[in-house]
DSSP file (Angstrom, degrees, kcal/mol; ACC not computed):
  #  RESIDUE AA STRUCTURE BP1 BP2  ACC     N-H-->O    O-->H-N    N-H-->O    O-->H-N    TCO  KAPPA ALPHA  PHI   PSI    X-CA   Y-CA   Z-CA
    1    1 A M              0   0    0      0, 0.0    55,-0.5     0, 0.0     2,-0.2   0.000 360.0 360.0 360.0 143.5  -17.8   20.4  -16.5
    2    2 A R  E     -AB  55  83A   0     81,-2.3    81,-3.3    53,-0.2     2,-0.3  -0.612 360.0-165.6 -99.1 159.2  -15.4   18.3  -14.4
    3    3 A K  E     -A   54   0A   0     51,-2.8    51,-2.1    -2,-0.2     2,-0.4  -0.938  22.8-116.3-137.1 160.0  -15.5   17.5  -10.7
    4    4 A I  E     +A   53   0A   0     77,-0.4    75,-3.1    -2,-0.3     2,-0.3  -0.800  38.4 178.9 -93.2 140.1  -13.1   16.1   -8.2
    5    5 A A  E     -AC  52  78A   0     47,-2.4    47,-2.8    -2,-0.4     2,-0.5  -0.986  26.2-143.1-141.8 152.4  -14.1   12.7   -6.7
    6    6 A I  E     -AC  51  77A   0     71,-2.6    71,-2.3    -2,-0.3     2,-0.6  -0.978  17.1-162.1-113.3 121.1  -12.8   10.2   -4.2
    7    7 A I  E     -AC  50  76A   0     43,-3.2    43,-2.9    -2,-0.5     2,-0.5  -0.920   4.9-165.5-105.8 120.5  -13.4    6.6   -5.1
    8    8 A S  E     -AC  49  75A   0     67,-3.1    67,-2.3    -2,-0.6     2,-0.4  -0.904   8.3-176.4-107.5 132.1  -13.1    4.2   -2.2
    9    9 A A  E     -AC  48  74A   0     39,-3.0    39,-2.8    -2,-0.5     2,-0.5  -0.987  16.7-157.9-132.0 138.6  -12.9    0.5   -2.9
   10   10 A I  E     -AC  47  73A   0     63,-2.4    63,-2.2    -2,-0.4     2,-0.7  -0.970  11.0-158.8-111.7 123.5  -12.7   -2.6   -0.7
   11   11 A L  E     -AC  46  72A   0     35,-3.3    35,-2.2    -2,-0.5     2,-0.5  -0.903   4.1-163.6-105.3 110.1  -11.2   -5.7   -2.3
   12   12 A E  E    S+A   45   0A   0     59,-2.9    33,-0.2    -2,-0.7     4,-0.1  -0.805  81.1   8.4 -91.4 132.7  -12.3   -8.8   -0.5
   13   13 A N  S >> S-     0   0    0     31,-2.5     3,-2.3    -2,-0.5     4,-0.8   0.988  79.1-168.2  58.6  61.6  -10.0  -11.7   -1.5
   14   14 A P  H 3> S+     0   0    0      0, 0.0     4,-2.9     0, 0.0     3,-0.5   0.787  78.6  67.8 -54.3 -30.8   -7.6   -9.5   -3.4
   15   15 A G  H 34 S+     0   0    0      1,-0.2     4,-0.2     2,-0.2    -2,-0.1   0.789 104.7  43.9 -58.9 -26.8   -5.9  -12.5   -5.0
   16   16 A E  H <4 S+     0   0    0     -3,-2.3    -1,-0.2    -4,-0.1     4,-0.2   0.696 129.1  21.6 -91.2 -21.7   -9.1  -13.1   -6.9
   17   17 A C  H  X S+     0   0    0     -4,-0.8     4,-2.4    -3,-0.5    -2,-0.2   0.519  94.2  90.7-126.1  -8.4  -10.0   -9.6   -8.0
   18   18 A Q  H  X S+     0   0    0     -4,-2.9     4,-2.9    -5,-0.2     5,-0.2   0.872  86.8  53.1 -64.3 -38.7   -6.8   -7.5   -7.9
   19   19 A K  H  > S+     0   0    0     -5,-0.3     4,-2.2     2,-0.2    -1,-0.2   0.950 113.4  42.3 -62.1 -49.7   -5.8   -8.2  -11.5
   20   20 A E  H  > S+     0   0    0      2,-0.2     4,-2.1     1,-0.2    -1,-0.2   0.887 114.4  52.8 -64.8 -38.7   -9.2   -7.1  -13.0
   21   21 A F  H  X S+     0   0    0     -4,-2.4     4,-2.5     1,-0.2    -2,-0.2   0.948 111.1  45.6 -59.9 -49.9   -9.3   -4.1  -10.6
   22   22 A N  H  X S+     0   0    0     -4,-2.9     4,-2.3     1,-0.2    -2,-0.2   0.859 110.8  53.3 -65.0 -36.2   -5.8   -2.9  -11.7
   23   23 A E  H  X S+     0   0    0     -4,-2.2     4,-1.4    -5,-0.2    -1,-0.2   0.899 110.6  47.3 -64.3 -40.2   -6.7   -3.4  -15.4
   24   24 A T  H  X S+     0   0    0     -4,-2.1     4,-0.8     2,-0.2     3,-0.2   0.917 111.0  50.9 -67.2 -43.6   -9.8   -1.3  -15.0
   25   25 A V  H >< S+     0   0    0     -4,-2.5     3,-1.0     1,-0.2    -2,-0.2   0.907 106.9  55.3 -58.8 -41.9   -7.9    1.4  -13.1
   26   26 A H  H >< S+     0   0    0     -4,-2.3     3,-1.4     1,-0.3    -1,-0.2   0.857 100.2  59.5 -60.8 -35.8   -5.3    1.4  -15.9
   27   27 A Q  H 3< S+     0   0    0     -4,-1.4    -1,-0.3     1,-0.3     3,-0.2   0.781 113.6  37.7 -62.6 -26.6   -8.1    2.1  -18.4
   28   28 A Y  T XX S+     0   0    0     -3,-1.0     3,-1.8    -4,-0.8     4,-0.8   0.059  77.5 124.7-112.2  22.5   -8.9    5.3  -16.6
   29   29 A Q  T <4  +     0   0    0     -3,-1.4     3,-0.4     1,-0.3    -1,-0.1   0.762  65.2  64.9 -59.5 -27.5   -5.4    6.4  -15.6
   30   30 A K  T 34 S+     0   0    0      1,-0.2    -1,-0.3    -3,-0.2    -2,-0.1   0.766 103.7  48.1 -67.9 -23.2   -5.7    9.8  -17.3
   31   31 A M  T <4 S+     0   0    0     -3,-1.8    22,-1.9    21,-0.1     2,-0.3   0.722  90.8  98.4 -84.2 -23.1   -8.4   10.8  -14.7
   32   32 A I  E  <  +D   52   0A   0     -4,-0.8    20,-0.2    -3,-0.4     3,-0.1  -0.516  36.1 168.1 -81.3 126.4   -6.4    9.6  -11.6
   33   33 A R  E    S+     0   0A   0     18,-3.3     2,-0.3     1,-0.3    19,-0.2   0.602  70.5   7.4-105.3 -19.7   -4.5   12.2   -9.6
   34   34 A G  E     -D   51   0A   0     17,-1.5    17,-2.5     2,-0.0     2,-0.4  -0.980  56.2-167.1-162.2 150.0   -3.7   10.0   -6.6
   35   35 A R  E     -D   50   0A   0     -2,-0.3     2,-0.4    15,-0.2    15,-0.2  -0.994   3.8-177.9-144.1 134.4   -3.9    6.4   -5.4
   36   36 A L  E     -D   49   0A   0     13,-2.4    13,-2.9    -2,-0.4     2,-0.4  -0.990   5.5-172.7-133.6 124.4   -3.5    5.0   -1.9
   37   37 A G  E     -D   48   0A   0     -2,-0.4    11,-0.2    11,-0.2    -2,-0.0  -0.964   4.0-171.4-119.6 135.1   -3.7    1.3   -1.2
   38   38 A V  E     -D   47   0A   0      9,-3.3     9,-2.6    -2,-0.4     2,-0.2  -0.966  13.6-149.9-125.7 114.0   -3.6   -0.3    2.2
   39   39 A P  E     -D   46   0A   0      0, 0.0     7,-0.2     0, 0.0     3,-0.1  -0.576  13.0-169.4 -83.4 146.4   -3.3   -4.1    2.5
   40   40 A F  E >>> +D   45   0A   0      5,-2.6     5,-1.8    -2,-0.2     4,-0.9  -0.692  15.1 172.1-125.6  75.3   -4.8   -6.0    5.4
   41   41 A P  T 345S+     0   0    0      0, 0.0     3,-0.4     0, 0.0    -1,-0.1   0.832  73.9  55.0 -61.7 -35.3   -3.2   -9.4    4.7
   42   42 A E  T 345S+     0   0    0      1,-0.2    -2,-0.0    -3,-0.1     0, 0.0   0.840 115.9  39.2 -66.1 -31.0   -4.4  -11.1    7.9
   43   43 A E  T <45S-     0   0    0     -3,-0.8    -1,-0.2     2,-0.2   -30,-0.2   0.510 108.1-125.4 -94.2  -6.5   -8.0  -10.2    7.0
   44   44 A N  T  <5S+     0   0    0     -4,-0.9   -31,-2.5    -3,-0.4     2,-0.3   0.914  70.6 121.2  59.6  45.8   -7.5  -11.0    3.2
   45   45 A I  E   < -AD  12  40A   0     -5,-1.8    -5,-2.6   -33,-0.2     2,-0.4  -0.979  46.7-159.9-137.1 147.2   -8.8   -7.5    2.4
   46   46 A G  E     -AD  11  39A   0    -35,-2.2   -35,-3.3    -2,-0.3     2,-0.5  -0.989   6.4-155.0-126.1 141.1   -7.3   -4.5    0.5
   47   47 A A  E     -AD  10  38A   0     -9,-2.6    -9,-3.3    -2,-0.4     2,-0.4  -0.965  14.2-175.5-116.0 129.7   -8.5   -0.9    0.8
   48   48 A V  E     -AD   9  37A   0    -39,-2.8   -39,-3.0    -2,-0.5     2,-0.5  -0.985  10.2-166.7-129.1 134.6   -7.9    1.5   -2.1
   49   49 A S  E     -AD   8  36A   0    -13,-2.9   -13,-2.4    -2,-0.4     2,-0.5  -0.985   7.9-170.2-119.8 126.7   -8.6    5.2   -2.4
   50   50 A L  E     -AD   7  35A   0    -43,-2.9   -43,-3.2    -2,-0.5     2,-0.6  -0.969  10.7-155.6-118.8 127.4   -8.5    6.9   -5.8
   51   51 A T  E     +AD   6  34A   0    -17,-2.5   -18,-3.3    -2,-0.5   -17,-1.5  -0.909  27.8 174.0 -99.9 123.3   -8.6   10.7   -6.2
   52   52 A V  E     -AD   5  32A   0    -47,-2.8   -47,-2.4    -2,-0.6     2,-0.4  -0.857  27.3-154.2-129.6 160.5   -9.9   11.5   -9.7
   53   53 A M  E     +A    4   0A   0    -22,-1.9     2,-0.3    -2,-0.3   -49,-0.2  -0.985  43.4 105.5-134.7 126.4  -10.9   14.5  -11.8
   54   54 A G  E     -A    3   0A   0    -51,-2.1   -51,-2.8    -2,-0.4     2,-0.1  -0.976  67.4 -61.2-175.1-179.8  -13.4   14.1  -14.7
   55   55 A T  E  >  -A    2   0A   0     -2,-0.3     4,-2.7   -53,-0.3     5,-0.2  -0.346  53.0-108.0 -73.3 163.6  -16.9   14.6  -15.9
   56   56 A M  H  > S+     0   0    0    -55,-0.5     4,-2.8     1,-0.2     5,-0.2   0.878 121.8  55.0 -62.2 -35.9  -19.8   13.0  -14.1
   57   57 A D  H  > S+     0   0    0      2,-0.2     4,-2.2     1,-0.2    -1,-0.2   0.922 110.4  45.4 -62.0 -43.1  -20.2   10.6  -17.0
   58   58 A E  H  > S+     0   0    0      2,-0.2     4,-2.4     1,-0.2    -2,-0.2   0.927 114.7  47.3 -65.2 -45.7  -16.5    9.6  -16.8
   59   59 A I  H  X S+     0   0    0     -4,-2.7     4,-2.7     1,-0.2     5,-0.3   0.922 114.0  47.5 -62.4 -45.2  -16.6    9.2  -13.0
   60   60 A N  H  X S+     0   0    0     -4,-2.8     4,-2.2    -5,-0.2    -1,-0.2   0.886 111.6  50.5 -64.9 -39.1  -19.9    7.2  -13.1
   61   61 A S  H  X S+     0   0    0     -4,-2.2     4,-2.1    -5,-0.2    -2,-0.2   0.931 112.5  47.3 -63.0 -45.5  -18.5    4.9  -15.9
   62   62 A F  H  X S+     0   0    0     -4,-2.4     4,-2.3     1,-0.2    -2,-0.2   0.951 115.0  43.6 -61.4 -52.6  -15.3    4.3  -13.9
   63   63 A T  H  X S+     0   0    0     -4,-2.7     4,-2.6     1,-0.2    -1,-0.2   0.861 111.4  56.0 -66.1 -33.6  -17.1    3.5  -10.6
   64   64 A G  H  X S+     0   0    0     -4,-2.2     4,-1.0    -5,-0.3    -1,-0.2   0.921 108.9  46.2 -62.2 -44.0  -19.7    1.4  -12.4
   65   65 A K  H  < S+     0   0    0     -4,-2.1     4,-0.4     1,-0.2     3,-0.4   0.902 113.7  48.6 -66.2 -40.8  -17.0   -0.8  -14.0
   66   66 A L  H >< S+     0   0    0     -4,-2.3     3,-1.4     1,-0.2    -2,-0.2   0.918 109.0  53.7 -63.7 -41.9  -15.2   -1.1  -10.6
   67   67 A G  H 3< S+     0   0    0     -4,-2.6    -1,-0.2     1,-0.3    -2,-0.2   0.704 100.6  60.7 -67.7 -20.3  -18.4   -2.0   -8.8
   68   68 A K  T 3< S+     0   0    0     -4,-1.0     2,-0.3    -3,-0.4    -1,-0.3   0.585  80.4 103.9 -82.6  -9.7  -19.2   -4.9  -11.3
   69   69 A I  S X  S-     0   0    0     -3,-1.4     3,-1.6    -4,-0.4   -52,-0.1  -0.579  82.9-111.1 -75.8 130.1  -16.0   -6.7  -10.3
   70   70 A E  T 3  S+     0   0    0     -2,-0.3     3,-0.1     1,-0.3    -1,-0.1  -0.353 100.7  17.9 -62.0 138.3  -16.7   -9.6   -8.1
   71   71 A H  T 3  S+     0   0    0      1,-0.2   -59,-2.9    -4,-0.1     2,-0.5   0.563 101.3 113.1  76.1  13.4  -15.4   -9.2   -4.5
   72   72 A V  E <   -C   11   0A   0     -3,-1.6     2,-0.4   -61,-0.2   -61,-0.2  -0.968  45.2-169.2-119.3 129.5  -15.1   -5.4   -4.9
   73   73 A S  E     -C   10   0A   0    -63,-2.2   -63,-2.4    -2,-0.5     2,-0.4  -0.954  12.6-167.1-113.6 135.8  -17.3   -2.8   -3.1
   74   74 A V  E     +C    9   0A   0     -2,-0.4     2,-0.3   -65,-0.2   -65,-0.2  -0.967  15.0 176.0-130.8 138.8  -17.2    0.8   -4.2
   75   75 A K  E     -C    8   0A   0    -67,-2.3   -67,-3.1    -2,-0.4     2,-0.4  -0.984  13.8-158.6-134.2 147.4  -18.4    4.1   -2.8
   76   76 A T  E     -C    7   0A   0     -2,-0.3     2,-0.5   -69,-0.2   -69,-0.2  -0.986  10.5-163.0-132.7 137.7  -17.8    7.6   -4.3
   77   77 A A  E     -C    6   0A   0    -71,-2.3   -71,-2.6    -2,-0.4     2,-0.4  -0.982  17.7-162.8-115.1 129.4  -17.8   11.1   -2.9
   78   78 A V  E     -C    5   0A   0     -2,-0.5   -73,-0.2   -73,-0.2    -2,-0.0  -0.916  19.5-116.0-118.5 137.2  -18.0   13.9   -5.5
   79   79 A S        -     0   0    0    -75,-3.1    -1,-0.0    -2,-0.4     0, 0.0  -0.325  10.8-142.8 -65.0 149.8  -17.2   17.6   -5.0
   80   80 A K  S    S+     0   0    0      2,-0.1     2,-0.2   -77,-0.1    -1,-0.1   0.777  79.1  89.0 -80.0 -28.9  -20.1   20.0   -5.4
   81   81 A K  S    S-     0   0    0    -77,-0.1   -77,-0.4     1,-0.0     2,-0.3  -0.496  71.9-142.5 -74.2 135.1  -17.7   22.5   -7.1
   82   82 A E        -     0   0    0     -2,-0.2     2,-0.4   -79,-0.1   -79,-0.2  -0.778   9.2-148.0 -97.8 144.8  -17.4   22.3  -10.9
   83   83 A I  B      B    2   0A   0    -81,-3.3   -81,-2.3    -2,-0.3   -30,-0.0  -0.929 360.0 360.0-114.9 132.5  -14.1   22.9  -12.6
   84   84 A E              0   0    0     -2,-0.4    -1,-0.1   -83,-0.2   -81,-0.1   0.482 360.0 360.0 -78.6 360.0  -13.8   24.4  -16.0
């Protein structure tokens, strides 16, 4: 069963981690239904919100890979409702 999830990521020093972050996002592009990025150039931080739909294994794999990237912090909220 699939679920909807919101993955929130903070990229500190985006110049150092943005390429790897975007490559990882590209690997999971079939799951992604929406993406919003907000730059904070003065603070050298980027905030990204990804809306995804997938199985819990897929969502966990995706967030795990994002969380292993240096300078990236990730939190995920997952719907309780399951989608067939």
